[in-house]
A tleap script that builds the chain and sets N, CA, C and O, in Angstrom:
source leaprc.protein.ff14SB
mol = sequence {
  NMET GLN PHE MET LEU SER VAL ILE ASP ASP
  GLY THR GLY PRO SER THR PRO VAL GLU ASP
  ALA ALA ILE ASP VAL PHE ASN SER LYS LEU
  GLN THR GLU GLY TYR TRP VAL PHE ALA GLY
  GLY LEU GLY SER PRO GLU PRO ALA THR VAL
  ILE ASP ASN ARG GLY ALA GLU VAL VAL PHE
  THR ASP GLY PRO PHE VAL GLU SER LYS GLU
  TYR LEU ALA GLY PHE TRP ILE ILE GLU ALA
  ASP ASP LEU ASP ILE ALA LEU LYS LEU GLY
  ALA GLU GLY SER LYS CYS CYS ASN ARG LYS
  VAL GLU VAL ARG PRO PHE CLEU
}
set mol.1.N position { -131.388 122.489 28.276 }
set mol.1.CA position { -129.820 122.581 29.237 }
set mol.1.C position { -129.342 123.374 28.469 }
set mol.1.O position { -129.367 123.343 27.239 }
set mol.2.N position { -128.498 124.754 29.725 }
set mol.2.CA position { -127.834 125.695 29.608 }
set mol.2.C position { -126.110 125.259 29.198 }
set mol.2.O position { -125.575 124.194 29.505 }
set mol.3.N position { -125.677 126.021 28.689 }
set mol.3.CA position { -124.460 125.632 28.129 }
set mol.3.C position { -123.920 127.073 28.327 }
set mol.3.O position { -124.654 128.053 28.197 }
set mol.4.N position { -122.197 127.185 28.745 }
set mol.4.CA position { -121.813 128.491 28.212 }
set mol.4.C position { -120.483 128.058 27.502 }
set mol.4.O position { -119.658 127.171 27.722 }
set mol.5.N position { -120.630 129.185 26.426 }
set mol.5.CA position { -119.511 129.305 25.830 }
set mol.5.C position { -118.793 130.245 25.535 }
set mol.5.O position { -119.008 131.337 25.009 }
set mol.6.N position { -117.382 129.436 26.140 }
set mol.6.CA position { -116.518 130.955 26.912 }
set mol.6.C position { -115.308 131.108 25.693 }
set mol.6.O position { -114.564 130.167 25.417 }
set mol.7.N position { -115.252 132.128 25.173 }
set mol.7.CA position { -114.382 132.597 24.255 }
set mol.7.C position { -112.913 132.835 24.707 }
set mol.7.O position { -112.722 133.699 25.563 }
set mol.8.N position { -111.767 132.080 24.159 }
set mol.8.CA position { -110.789 132.253 24.799 }
set mol.8.C position { -109.711 133.201 23.837 }
set mol.8.O position { -109.349 132.881 22.705 }
set mol.9.N position { -109.381 134.184 24.418 }
set mol.9.CA position { -107.978 135.002 23.774 }
set mol.9.C position { -106.660 134.819 24.014 }
set mol.9.O position { -106.241 134.863 25.171 }
set mol.10.N position { -106.004 134.639 23.174 }
set mol.10.CA position { -104.482 133.902 23.148 }
set mol.10.C position { -103.608 135.008 22.838 }
set mol.10.O position { -102.435 134.808 22.520 }
set mol.11.N position { -104.165 136.292 22.920 }
set mol.11.CA position { -103.369 137.468 22.752 }
set mol.11.C position { -103.598 138.148 21.740 }
set mol.11.O position { -102.763 138.991 21.414 }
set mol.12.N position { -104.777 137.972 20.973 }
set mol.12.CA position { -104.929 138.490 19.529 }
set mol.12.C position { -105.545 140.074 19.947 }
set mol.12.O position { -105.654 140.923 19.063 }
set mol.13.N position { -105.833 140.297 21.020 }
set mol.13.CA position { -106.312 141.672 21.627 }
set mol.13.C position { -107.716 141.756 21.062 }
set mol.13.O position { -108.243 140.791 20.509 }
set mol.14.N position { -108.374 143.057 21.228 }
set mol.14.CA position { -109.611 143.557 20.743 }
set mol.14.C position { -109.961 143.035 19.658 }
set mol.14.O position { -109.187 142.879 18.712 }
set mol.15.N position { -111.458 142.623 19.661 }
set mol.15.CA position { -112.213 142.534 18.361 }
set mol.15.C position { -111.827 142.947 17.103 }
set mol.15.O position { -111.000 143.691 17.631 }
set mol.16.N position { -111.659 143.155 15.910 }
set mol.16.CA position { -111.839 144.001 14.886 }
set mol.16.C position { -113.167 144.265 14.545 }
set mol.16.O position { -113.977 143.422 14.930 }
set mol.17.N position { -113.686 145.429 13.786 }
set mol.17.CA position { -114.899 145.724 13.281 }
set mol.17.C position { -115.707 144.846 12.587 }
set mol.17.O position { -116.935 144.877 12.657 }
set mol.18.N position { -114.801 143.729 11.630 }
set mol.18.CA position { -115.267 143.127 10.722 }
set mol.18.C position { -115.589 141.774 11.963 }
set mol.18.O position { -116.660 141.229 11.695 }
set mol.19.N position { -115.109 141.352 12.823 }
set mol.19.CA position { -115.481 140.274 13.907 }
set mol.19.C position { -116.271 141.000 14.624 }
set mol.19.O position { -117.180 140.290 15.053 }
set mol.20.N position { -116.367 142.138 14.982 }
set mol.20.CA position { -117.768 142.829 15.468 }
set mol.20.C position { -118.827 142.464 14.871 }
set mol.20.O position { -119.719 141.961 15.554 }
set mol.21.N position { -118.981 142.599 13.637 }
set mol.21.CA position { -120.030 142.782 12.992 }
set mol.21.C position { -120.571 141.245 12.913 }
set mol.21.O position { -121.710 141.025 13.324 }
set mol.22.N position { -119.833 140.247 12.428 }
set mol.22.CA position { -120.072 138.718 12.282 }
set mol.22.C position { -120.527 138.159 13.583 }
set mol.22.O position { -121.059 137.049 13.604 }
set mol.23.N position { -120.321 138.990 14.883 }
set mol.23.CA position { -120.711 138.447 16.410 }
set mol.23.C position { -121.845 139.345 16.636 }
set mol.23.O position { -122.380 139.088 17.714 }
set mol.24.N position { -122.486 140.454 15.906 }
set mol.24.CA position { -123.498 140.800 16.150 }
set mol.24.C position { -124.673 140.029 15.359 }
set mol.24.O position { -125.851 139.969 15.712 }
set mol.25.N position { -124.031 139.391 14.087 }
set mol.25.CA position { -124.677 138.362 13.462 }
set mol.25.C position { -125.156 137.290 14.110 }
set mol.25.O position { -126.381 137.184 14.179 }
set mol.26.N position { -124.401 136.379 14.656 }
set mol.26.CA position { -124.258 135.451 15.650 }
set mol.26.C position { -125.112 135.650 16.814 }
set mol.26.O position { -126.008 134.902 17.206 }
set mol.27.N position { -124.789 136.561 17.230 }
set mol.27.CA position { -125.820 136.885 18.558 }
set mol.27.C position { -127.119 137.353 17.838 }
set mol.27.O position { -128.083 137.233 18.593 }
set mol.28.N position { -127.374 137.742 16.879 }
set mol.28.CA position { -129.023 137.652 16.414 }
set mol.28.C position { -129.495 136.475 15.929 }
set mol.28.O position { -130.660 136.143 16.148 }
set mol.29.N position { -128.736 135.786 15.287 }
set mol.29.CA position { -129.071 134.295 15.089 }
set mol.29.C position { -129.300 133.687 16.314 }
set mol.29.O position { -130.247 132.902 16.370 }
set mol.30.N position { -128.653 133.877 17.280 }
set mol.30.CA position { -129.402 132.667 18.663 }
set mol.30.C position { -130.486 133.633 19.282 }
set mol.30.O position { -131.202 133.149 20.159 }
set mol.31.N position { -130.652 134.756 18.971 }
set mol.31.CA position { -131.817 135.443 19.730 }
set mol.31.C position { -132.969 134.808 18.838 }
set mol.31.O position { -133.942 134.229 19.322 }
set mol.32.N position { -132.721 135.002 17.329 }
set mol.32.CA position { -134.053 134.499 16.527 }
set mol.32.C position { -134.441 132.903 16.637 }
set mol.32.O position { -135.581 132.439 16.643 }
set mol.33.N position { -133.253 132.214 16.720 }
set mol.33.CA position { -133.830 130.873 16.724 }
set mol.33.C position { -133.659 130.713 18.428 }
set mol.33.O position { -133.270 129.553 18.558 }
set mol.34.N position { -133.742 131.202 19.518 }
set mol.34.CA position { -134.332 130.792 21.016 }
set mol.34.C position { -133.065 130.384 21.593 }
set mol.34.O position { -133.146 129.979 22.753 }
set mol.35.N position { -131.946 130.393 21.075 }
set mol.35.CA position { -130.702 129.463 21.825 }
set mol.35.C position { -130.223 130.790 23.185 }
set mol.35.O position { -129.743 130.514 24.284 }
set mol.36.N position { -130.530 132.148 22.677 }
set mol.36.CA position { -129.895 133.332 23.331 }
set mol.36.C position { -130.465 133.052 24.744 }
set mol.36.O position { -131.628 132.668 24.874 }
set mol.37.N position { -129.501 133.279 25.987 }
set mol.37.CA position { -129.869 133.545 27.479 }
set mol.37.C position { -129.346 134.905 27.736 }
set mol.37.O position { -130.084 135.840 28.044 }
set mol.38.N position { -128.066 135.002 27.606 }
set mol.38.CA position { -126.958 136.289 27.995 }
set mol.38.C position { -126.060 135.979 27.309 }
set mol.38.O position { -125.851 134.868 26.823 }
set mol.39.N position { -125.056 137.524 27.137 }
set mol.39.CA position { -123.858 137.287 26.753 }
set mol.39.C position { -123.251 138.423 26.550 }
set mol.39.O position { -123.716 139.448 26.051 }
set mol.40.N position { -121.828 138.146 27.089 }
set mol.40.CA position { -120.870 139.368 27.370 }
set mol.40.C position { -119.854 139.344 26.958 }
set mol.40.O position { -119.463 138.294 26.448 }
set mol.41.N position { -118.992 140.499 27.007 }
set mol.41.CA position { -117.770 140.217 26.317 }
set mol.41.C position { -116.580 141.055 27.957 }
set mol.41.O position { -117.103 141.811 28.775 }
set mol.42.N position { -115.463 140.757 28.012 }
set mol.42.CA position { -114.632 141.018 28.683 }
set mol.42.C position { -113.546 142.015 28.785 }
set mol.42.O position { -113.267 142.514 27.695 }
set mol.43.N position { -112.939 142.393 29.663 }
set mol.43.CA position { -111.750 143.270 28.933 }
set mol.43.C position { -110.541 142.414 29.178 }
set mol.43.O position { -110.705 141.194 29.208 }
set mol.44.N position { -109.276 142.952 29.367 }
set mol.44.CA position { -108.276 141.948 29.420 }
set mol.44.C position { -107.785 141.804 31.002 }
set mol.44.O position { -108.059 142.708 31.791 }
set mol.45.N position { -107.037 140.612 31.435 }
set mol.45.CA position { -107.262 140.280 32.845 }
set mol.45.C position { -105.992 141.718 33.418 }
set mol.45.O position { -106.013 141.805 34.646 }
set mol.46.N position { -105.406 142.323 33.025 }
set mol.46.CA position { -104.347 142.645 33.695 }
set mol.46.C position { -105.130 143.526 34.833 }
set mol.46.O position { -104.768 143.288 35.986 }
set mol.47.N position { -106.174 144.531 34.661 }
set mol.47.CA position { -106.629 145.156 35.900 }
set mol.47.C position { -107.398 144.387 36.870 }
set mol.47.O position { -107.973 144.773 37.888 }
set mol.48.N position { -107.303 143.266 36.378 }
set mol.48.CA position { -108.114 142.196 37.576 }
set mol.48.C position { -107.724 142.032 39.062 }
set mol.48.O position { -106.534 141.888 39.343 }
set mol.49.N position { -108.667 142.047 40.027 }
set mol.49.CA position { -108.328 141.676 40.836 }
set mol.49.C position { -108.847 140.364 41.601 }
set mol.49.O position { -110.008 139.957 41.548 }
set mol.50.N position { -107.698 139.710 42.390 }
set mol.50.CA position { -108.567 138.167 42.884 }
set mol.50.C position { -108.764 138.249 44.156 }
set mol.50.O position { -107.737 138.761 44.600 }
set mol.51.N position { -109.651 137.996 45.206 }
set mol.51.CA position { -109.836 138.073 46.392 }
set mol.51.C position { -110.421 136.776 46.853 }
set mol.51.O position { -111.290 136.025 46.410 }
set mol.52.N position { -109.467 136.776 48.127 }
set mol.52.CA position { -109.669 135.172 48.489 }
set mol.52.C position { -110.112 135.658 50.103 }
set mol.52.O position { -109.355 136.417 50.708 }
set mol.53.N position { -111.172 135.248 50.637 }
set mol.53.CA position { -111.675 134.977 51.935 }
set mol.53.C position { -111.837 134.038 52.630 }
set mol.53.O position { -112.603 134.042 53.593 }
set mol.54.N position { -111.020 132.888 52.201 }
set mol.54.CA position { -110.914 131.730 52.936 }
set mol.54.C position { -110.618 131.517 54.010 }
set mol.54.O position { -111.215 130.667 54.671 }
set mol.55.N position { -109.441 132.347 54.569 }
set mol.55.CA position { -108.850 132.473 55.701 }
set mol.55.C position { -109.581 133.630 57.052 }
set mol.55.O position { -110.689 134.143 57.210 }
set mol.56.N position { -108.549 133.649 57.664 }
set mol.56.CA position { -109.019 134.651 59.012 }
set mol.56.C position { -109.415 135.974 58.272 }
set mol.56.O position { -110.484 136.542 58.493 }
set mol.57.N position { -108.439 136.445 57.340 }
set mol.57.CA position { -108.604 137.538 56.682 }
set mol.57.C position { -108.781 137.545 54.913 }
set mol.57.O position { -108.519 136.626 54.137 }
set mol.58.N position { -109.163 138.526 54.695 }
set mol.58.CA position { -109.275 138.615 53.161 }
set mol.58.C position { -108.246 139.074 52.410 }
set mol.58.O position { -107.869 140.200 52.733 }
set mol.59.N position { -107.685 138.573 51.533 }
set mol.59.CA position { -106.920 138.762 50.771 }
set mol.59.C position { -107.289 139.511 49.371 }
set mol.59.O position { -108.294 139.416 48.668 }
set mol.60.N position { -106.407 140.092 49.264 }
set mol.60.CA position { -106.889 140.924 47.717 }
set mol.60.C position { -105.407 140.759 46.623 }
set mol.60.O position { -104.356 141.041 47.199 }
set mol.61.N position { -105.320 140.482 45.650 }
set mol.61.CA position { -104.199 140.682 44.705 }
set mol.61.C position { -104.271 140.770 43.265 }
set mol.61.O position { -104.677 139.895 42.500 }
set mol.62.N position { -103.780 142.060 42.941 }
set mol.62.CA position { -103.768 142.512 41.847 }
set mol.62.C position { -103.112 141.359 41.046 }
set mol.62.O position { -102.242 140.522 41.285 }
set mol.63.N position { -104.176 141.783 39.631 }
set mol.63.CA position { -103.848 140.698 38.551 }
set mol.63.C position { -104.688 139.541 37.999 }
set mol.63.O position { -105.711 139.646 38.675 }
set mol.64.N position { -104.839 138.671 37.312 }
set mol.64.CA position { -105.067 137.771 37.187 }
set mol.64.C position { -105.191 136.468 38.163 }
set mol.64.O position { -104.297 136.201 38.966 }
set mol.65.N position { -106.308 135.724 38.035 }
set mol.65.CA position { -105.967 134.507 39.194 }
set mol.65.C position { -105.106 133.488 38.800 }
set mol.65.O position { -104.739 132.668 39.641 }
set mol.66.N position { -104.526 133.380 37.032 }
set mol.66.CA position { -103.452 132.507 36.776 }
set mol.66.C position { -102.649 133.248 35.654 }
set mol.66.O position { -103.088 134.281 35.148 }
set mol.67.N position { -101.831 132.863 35.398 }
set mol.67.CA position { -100.681 133.519 34.503 }
set mol.67.C position { -101.114 132.698 33.873 }
set mol.67.O position { -101.511 131.616 34.306 }
set mol.68.N position { -101.124 133.230 32.190 }
set mol.68.CA position { -101.495 132.496 30.901 }
set mol.68.C position { -101.212 133.432 29.743 }
set mol.68.O position { -101.216 134.626 30.039 }
set mol.69.N position { -100.996 133.152 28.624 }
set mol.69.CA position { -101.598 134.310 27.356 }
set mol.69.C position { -102.470 133.568 26.813 }
set mol.69.O position { -102.450 133.441 25.588 }
set mol.70.N position { -103.379 132.948 27.547 }
set mol.70.CA position { -104.931 132.916 26.963 }
set mol.70.C position { -105.567 132.938 28.114 }
set mol.70.O position { -105.331 132.312 29.147 }
set mol.71.N position { -106.627 133.920 27.794 }
set mol.71.CA position { -107.550 134.271 28.586 }
set mol.71.C position { -108.960 134.756 28.470 }
set mol.71.O position { -109.223 135.273 27.385 }
set mol.72.N position { -110.021 134.696 29.440 }
set mol.72.CA position { -111.480 134.677 28.909 }
set mol.72.C position { -111.724 135.703 28.446 }
set mol.72.O position { -111.710 136.614 29.273 }
set mol.73.N position { -112.063 136.118 26.971 }
set mol.73.CA position { -112.462 137.072 26.491 }
set mol.73.C position { -113.936 137.240 26.556 }
set mol.73.O position { -114.016 138.462 26.432 }
set mol.74.N position { -114.948 136.880 26.651 }
set mol.74.CA position { -116.242 136.940 26.689 }
set mol.74.C position { -116.898 135.780 26.653 }
set mol.74.O position { -116.227 134.751 26.727 }
set mol.75.N position { -118.229 135.701 26.541 }
set mol.75.CA position { -118.855 134.302 26.600 }
set mol.75.C position { -120.427 134.416 25.924 }
set mol.75.O position { -120.917 135.420 25.407 }
set mol.76.N position { -120.950 133.304 26.063 }
set mol.76.CA position { -122.534 133.106 25.556 }
set mol.76.C position { -122.849 132.436 26.474 }
set mol.76.O position { -122.068 131.578 26.884 }
set mol.77.N position { -123.891 132.600 26.971 }
set mol.77.CA position { -124.927 131.391 27.648 }
set mol.77.C position { -125.974 131.280 26.842 }
set mol.77.O position { -126.593 132.271 26.454 }
set mol.78.N position { -126.269 130.106 26.519 }
set mol.78.CA position { -127.141 129.504 25.564 }
set mol.78.C position { -128.031 128.307 26.037 }
set mol.78.O position { -127.654 127.326 26.679 }
set mol.79.N position { -129.409 128.618 25.544 }
set mol.79.CA position { -130.411 127.156 26.000 }
set mol.79.C position { -130.322 126.417 24.879 }
set mol.79.O position { -130.893 126.862 23.883 }
set mol.80.N position { -129.531 125.021 24.770 }
set mol.80.CA position { -129.910 124.195 23.847 }
set mol.80.C position { -130.758 122.478 24.431 }
set mol.80.O position { -131.055 122.190 25.590 }
set mol.81.N position { -130.903 121.852 23.525 }
set mol.81.CA position { -131.739 120.926 23.945 }
set mol.81.C position { -130.201 119.654 24.042 }
set mol.81.O position { -130.111 118.859 24.978 }
set mol.82.N position { -129.533 119.699 23.314 }
set mol.82.CA position { -128.382 118.854 23.891 }
set mol.82.C position { -126.896 119.340 23.372 }
set mol.82.O position { -126.661 120.357 22.720 }
set mol.83.N position { -126.002 118.404 23.806 }
set mol.83.CA position { -124.606 118.972 23.422 }
set mol.83.C position { -124.632 119.016 22.111 }
set mol.83.O position { -124.547 120.227 21.908 }
set mol.84.N position { -124.685 118.558 21.190 }
set mol.84.CA position { -124.516 118.143 19.913 }
set mol.84.C position { -124.741 119.851 19.258 }
set mol.84.O position { -123.898 120.463 18.602 }
set mol.85.N position { -125.663 120.191 19.526 }
set mol.85.CA position { -126.613 121.593 19.227 }
set mol.85.C position { -125.332 122.239 19.812 }
set mol.85.O position { -124.504 122.599 18.976 }
set mol.86.N position { -125.077 122.417 20.957 }
set mol.86.CA position { -124.005 122.994 21.876 }
set mol.86.C position { -122.883 123.323 21.211 }
set mol.86.O position { -122.328 124.421 21.168 }
set mol.87.N position { -122.563 122.256 20.667 }
set mol.87.CA position { -121.145 122.093 20.238 }
set mol.87.C position { -121.177 122.857 18.529 }
set mol.87.O position { -120.382 123.796 18.478 }
set mol.88.N position { -121.746 122.674 17.521 }
set mol.88.CA position { -122.208 123.144 16.519 }
set mol.88.C position { -122.263 125.231 16.693 }
set mol.88.O position { -121.603 126.114 16.147 }
set mol.89.N position { -123.334 125.252 17.665 }
set mol.89.CA position { -122.904 126.847 17.866 }
set mol.89.C position { -121.982 127.505 18.315 }
set mol.89.O position { -121.741 128.700 18.146 }
set mol.90.N position { -121.095 126.263 19.272 }
set mol.90.CA position { -119.734 126.785 19.826 }
set mol.90.C position { -118.803 126.848 18.364 }
set mol.90.O position { -117.977 127.761 18.345 }
set mol.91.N position { -118.843 126.253 17.544 }
set mol.91.CA position { -117.846 126.320 16.158 }
set mol.91.C position { -118.205 127.549 15.497 }
set mol.91.O position { -117.355 128.416 15.295 }
set mol.92.N position { -119.887 127.735 15.007 }
set mol.92.CA position { -120.426 128.944 14.545 }
set mol.92.C position { -119.796 130.006 15.518 }
set mol.92.O position { -119.515 131.059 14.944 }
set mol.93.N position { -119.527 129.970 16.784 }
set mol.93.CA position { -119.476 131.339 17.667 }
set mol.93.C position { -117.690 131.619 17.641 }
set mol.93.O position { -117.227 132.749 17.799 }
set mol.94.N position { -116.956 130.579 17.451 }
set mol.94.CA position { -115.458 130.640 17.230 }
set mol.94.C position { -115.344 131.113 16.035 }
set mol.94.O position { -114.435 131.910 15.803 }
set mol.95.N position { -116.223 130.731 15.046 }
set mol.95.CA position { -115.622 131.295 13.656 }
set mol.95.C position { -116.190 132.811 13.533 }
set mol.95.O position { -115.397 133.455 12.847 }
set mol.96.N position { -116.974 133.380 13.838 }
set mol.96.CA position { -117.175 134.724 13.840 }
set mol.96.C position { -116.922 135.373 14.657 }
set mol.96.O position { -117.577 136.412 14.572 }
set mol.97.N position { -115.835 135.343 16.067 }
set mol.97.CA position { -115.396 136.050 17.273 }
set mol.97.C position { -113.837 135.479 16.606 }
set mol.97.O position { -112.799 135.771 17.202 }
set mol.98.N position { -113.808 134.716 15.427 }
set mol.98.CA position { -112.054 134.292 15.246 }
set mol.98.C position { -111.168 133.796 16.493 }
set mol.98.O position { -109.952 133.983 16.452 }
set mol.99.N position { -111.588 133.350 17.276 }
set mol.99.CA position { -111.107 132.950 18.691 }
set mol.99.C position { -111.467 131.504 19.045 }
set mol.99.O position { -112.550 131.095 18.627 }
set mol.100.N position { -110.700 130.685 19.759 }
set mol.100.CA position { -111.225 129.243 20.161 }
set mol.100.C position { -112.679 129.412 21.366 }
set mol.100.O position { -112.856 130.387 22.097 }
set mol.101.N position { -113.314 128.534 21.310 }
set mol.101.CA position { -114.371 128.851 22.280 }
set mol.101.C position { -114.379 127.255 22.847 }
set mol.101.O position { -114.246 126.221 22.192 }
set mol.102.N position { -114.574 127.421 24.245 }
set mol.102.CA position { -114.907 126.160 24.588 }
set mol.102.C position { -116.077 126.240 25.254 }
set mol.102.O position { -116.374 127.170 26.005 }
set mol.103.N position { -116.894 125.112 24.962 }
set mol.103.CA position { -118.526 124.664 25.574 }
set mol.103.C position { -118.481 123.917 26.710 }
set mol.103.O position { -117.886 122.840 26.755 }
set mol.104.N position { -119.241 124.547 27.923 }
set mol.104.CA position { -119.445 123.596 29.026 }
set mol.104.C position { -120.601 123.568 29.802 }
set mol.104.O position { -120.884 124.473 30.588 }
set mol.105.N position { -121.452 122.332 29.578 }
set mol.105.CA position { -123.032 122.399 30.397 }
set mol.105.C position { -122.640 123.198 31.892 }
set mol.105.O position { -121.563 123.166 32.488 }
set mol.106.N position { -123.958 123.949 32.284 }
set mol.106.CA position { -124.297 124.106 33.683 }
set mol.106.C position { -124.544 122.787 34.454 }
set mol.106.O position { -124.897 121.783 33.835 }
set mol.107.N position { -124.408 122.775 35.459 }
set mol.107.CA position { -124.421 121.855 36.631 }
set mol.107.C position { -126.088 121.419 36.784 }
set mol.107.O position { -126.446 120.651 37.678 }
savepdb mol mol.pdb
quit
């Protein structure tokens, strides 16, 4: 079963060298223990563009799709046998990156 562990930044900004090192260790653990599928970090939402092509014409809007002090800063896609394992790994990820992490299963 695959899960997305979403890293939520609440305005703390870019990670510190200590956090980067802890994230590298966590990434290595995920790879070594067979949970790793994919991961990535994201920049701040300010330069984002939202595209809405549901109507007669495509609409491009500068900025994030929602105004919030919290935003998606990165993610891990993992393969785990069940939600309990995913939650345990999410807790470890939250500790290493010093940010909140949301755990959600793929459909």
